[in-house]
ROLUMNU-670023 format. One line per 5 residues: number of its first residue (from 1); their letters; for each residue x, y, z of N, C-alpha, C. Coordinates in Angstrom, 3 decimals, padded with zeros to 6 digits. Example, Ala and Ser with C-alpha at 12.3 -4.5 7.8 and 13.67 -1.06 7.14 Angstrom:
<atoms>
1 = as = 013.190/-005.690/007.800/012.300/-004.500/007.800/013.200/-003.300/007.800; 012.850/-002.250/007.080/013.670/-001.060/007.140/012.900/000.030/007.870
</atoms>
This chain:
<atoms>
1 = xxxxx = 083.728/085.321/104.034/084.318/086.071/102.932/085.471/086.916/103.463; 086.530/087.001/102.702/087.655/087.858/103.043/087.177/089.305/103.022; 087.404/090.042/104.106/086.854/091.398/104.230/087.433/092.386/103.224; 088.609/092.102/102.638/089.227/093.009/101.677/088.894/092.670/100.229; 088.252/091.533/100.012/088.002/091.036/098.657/086.629/091.460/098.149
6 = xxxxx = 086.550/091.680/096.845/085.256/091.998/096.230/084.535/090.732/095.771; 085.203/089.579/095.882/084.586/088.294/095.536/084.534/087.415/096.775; 083.636/086.452/096.767/083.486/085.548/097.900/084.637/084.544/097.903; 085.495/084.623/098.911/086.613/083.692/099.047/086.890/083.467/100.521; 087.534/082.364/100.868/087.806/082.076/102.279/088.670/083.144/102.939
11 = xxxxx = 088.522/083.284/104.242/089.319/084.246/105.004/090.773/083.798/105.072; 091.003/082.495/105.251/092.364/081.961/105.353/092.570/080.872/104.303; 093.686/080.983/103.582/094.101/079.966/102.619/095.585/079.704/102.817; 095.991/078.447/102.830/097.401/078.106/102.959/098.080/078.321/101.615; 099.062/079.207/101.584/099.754/079.526/100.335/101.259/079.269/100.407
16 = xxxxx = 101.747/078.876/101.552/103.157/078.547/101.690/103.412/078.012/103.076; 104.326/077.071/103.169/104.682/076.566/104.491/106.063/075.930/104.426; 106.663/075.792/105.564/107.937/075.107/105.691/107.954/074.440/107.049; 108.195/073.142/107.066/108.250/072.392/108.321/109.697/072.424/108.828; 109.847/072.854/110.076/111.168/072.867/110.702/111.057/072.255/112.098
21 = xxxxx = 112.168/071.796/112.609/112.223/071.276/113.967/113.306/072.037/114.714; 112.969/072.554/115.881/113.928/073.284/116.713/114.078/072.586/118.046; 115.282/072.593/118.552/115.530/072.132/119.913/115.196/073.269/120.871; 114.902/072.980/122.124/114.606/074.050/123.088/115.708/075.110/123.097; 115.315/076.373/122.974/116.253/077.488/122.988/116.907/077.780/121.648
26 = xxxxx = 116.716/076.933/120.668/117.321/077.113/119.351/116.516/078.127/118.538; 117.212/078.933/117.736/116.566/079.909/116.855/116.987/079.637/115.425; 116.103/079.970/114.489/116.402/079.759/113.081/115.631/080.789/112.265; 116.258/081.322/111.235/115.574/082.192/110.294/115.028/081.317/109.178; 113.740/081.500/108.868/113.074/080.687/107.853/112.485/081.618/106.804
31 = xxxxx = 112.707/081.298/105.534/112.138/082.079/104.439/111.028/081.259/103.787; 109.859/081.867/103.674/108.725/081.212/103.027/108.301/082.111/101.867; 108.318/081.556/100.685/107.958/082.327/099.489/106.519/082.025/099.076; 105.863/083.057/098.569/104.513/082.898/098.041/104.469/083.632/096.695; 104.660/082.885/095.600/104.602/083.529/094.280/103.253/084.208/094.062
36 = xxxxx = 103.260/085.309/093.366/102.041/086.091/093.145/100.954/085.257/092.457; 101.348/084.254/091.680/100.358/083.390/091.019/099.465/082.669/092.030; 099.987/082.416/093.234/099.203/081.718/094.251/098.132/082.613/094.877; 098.174/083.909/094.602/097.177/084.836/095.135/096.022/085.071/094.162; 096.156/084.555/092.966/095.108/084.753/091.963/093.908/083.854/092.227
41 = xxxxx = 092.751/084.282/091.748/091.524/083.494/091.839/090.976/083.323/090.425; 090.235/082.223/090.217/089.690/081.946/088.892/088.353/082.640/088.731; 088.265/083.496/087.727/087.031/084.215/087.415/086.309/083.438/086.305; 085.232/082.715/086.657/084.540/081.903/085.643/083.838/082.744/084.575; 083.487/083.986/084.894/082.840/084.846/083.903/083.800/085.210/082.774
46 = xxxxx = 085.082/085.367/083.104/086.099/085.706/082.102/086.917/084.489/081.671; 086.714/083.365/082.378/087.462/082.134/082.114/088.977/082.367/082.200; 089.393/083.107/083.246/090.820/083.364/083.436/091.127/083.630/084.909; 092.403/083.494/085.242/092.881/083.767/086.598/093.135/085.258/086.736; 092.727/085.841/087.866/092.880/087.279/088.099/093.539/087.531/089.448
51 = xxxxx = 094.283/088.604/089.510/094.874/089.061/090.763/094.060/090.250/091.244; 093.558/090.153/092.448/092.788/091.254/093.017/093.751/092.210/093.714; 093.709/093.468/093.339/094.577/094.477/093.952/093.903/094.985/095.223; 094.473/094.570/096.364/093.879/094.879/097.667/094.917/094.643/098.752; 094.528/094.843/099.997/095.360/094.488/101.145/095.159/093.010/101.447
56 = xxxxx = 096.239/092.256/101.452/096.197/090.835/101.815/096.736/090.693/103.226; 096.006/089.997/104.074/096.484/089.714/105.424/097.343/088.459/105.366; 098.501/088.510/106.022/099.437/087.399/106.035/099.548/086.905/107.471; 099.347/085.610/107.656/099.419/085.011/108.985/100.598/084.043/109.041; 101.341/084.093/110.129/102.466/083.187/110.339/102.292/082.552/111.703
61 = xxxxx = 102.401/081.220/111.760/102.258/080.559/113.048/102.406/079.058/112.934; 102.208/078.410/114.065/102.368/076.955/114.097/101.033/076.217/113.982; 099.935/076.951/113.798/098.630/076.338/113.542/097.741/077.416/112.921; 096.518/077.038/112.563/095.600/078.021/111.987/094.781/078.747/113.051; 094.954/078.375/114.313/094.229/079.010/115.403/094.697/080.456/115.567
66 = xxxxx = 093.761/081.388/115.678/094.112/082.801/115.800/095.064/083.087/116.951; 094.960/082.337/118.045/095.825/082.597/119.202/097.285/082.253/118.914; 097.564/081.441/117.866/098.917/081.019/117.527/099.538/081.827/116.391; 098.842/082.839/115.891/099.271/083.515/114.666/099.816/084.920/114.884; 100.856/085.249/114.123/101.317/086.623/113.962/100.697/087.105/112.661
71 = xxxxx = 100.283/088.370/112.597/099.606/088.871/111.413/100.343/090.065/110.845; 100.426/090.112/109.506/100.992/091.242/108.795/100.103/091.566/107.613; 100.522/092.532/106.807/099.706/092.950/105.662/100.605/093.218/104.470; 100.139/092.817/103.289/100.814/093.093/102.029/099.800/093.759/101.118; 100.172/094.859/100.514/099.265/095.567/099.610/099.703/095.359/098.162
76 = x = 098.781/094.903/097.339/099.047/094.717/095.896/098.091/095.575/095.097
</atoms>
């Protein structure tokens, strides 16, 4: 369960990605957007999608392995 959530949901969910290829030594700025709709969860009791107002952890990296990830936080 996500430690910031009041409902049972996975700790990590893929909500945006962009595949790029870099040559050795090359740098590139990449923008990855995550619309707020992608953060909502379906509440079956209310039969509607809801946004939970909490701290969301954001991970950026080349795999889902913790050793490969940079972590940030977004508060909604």
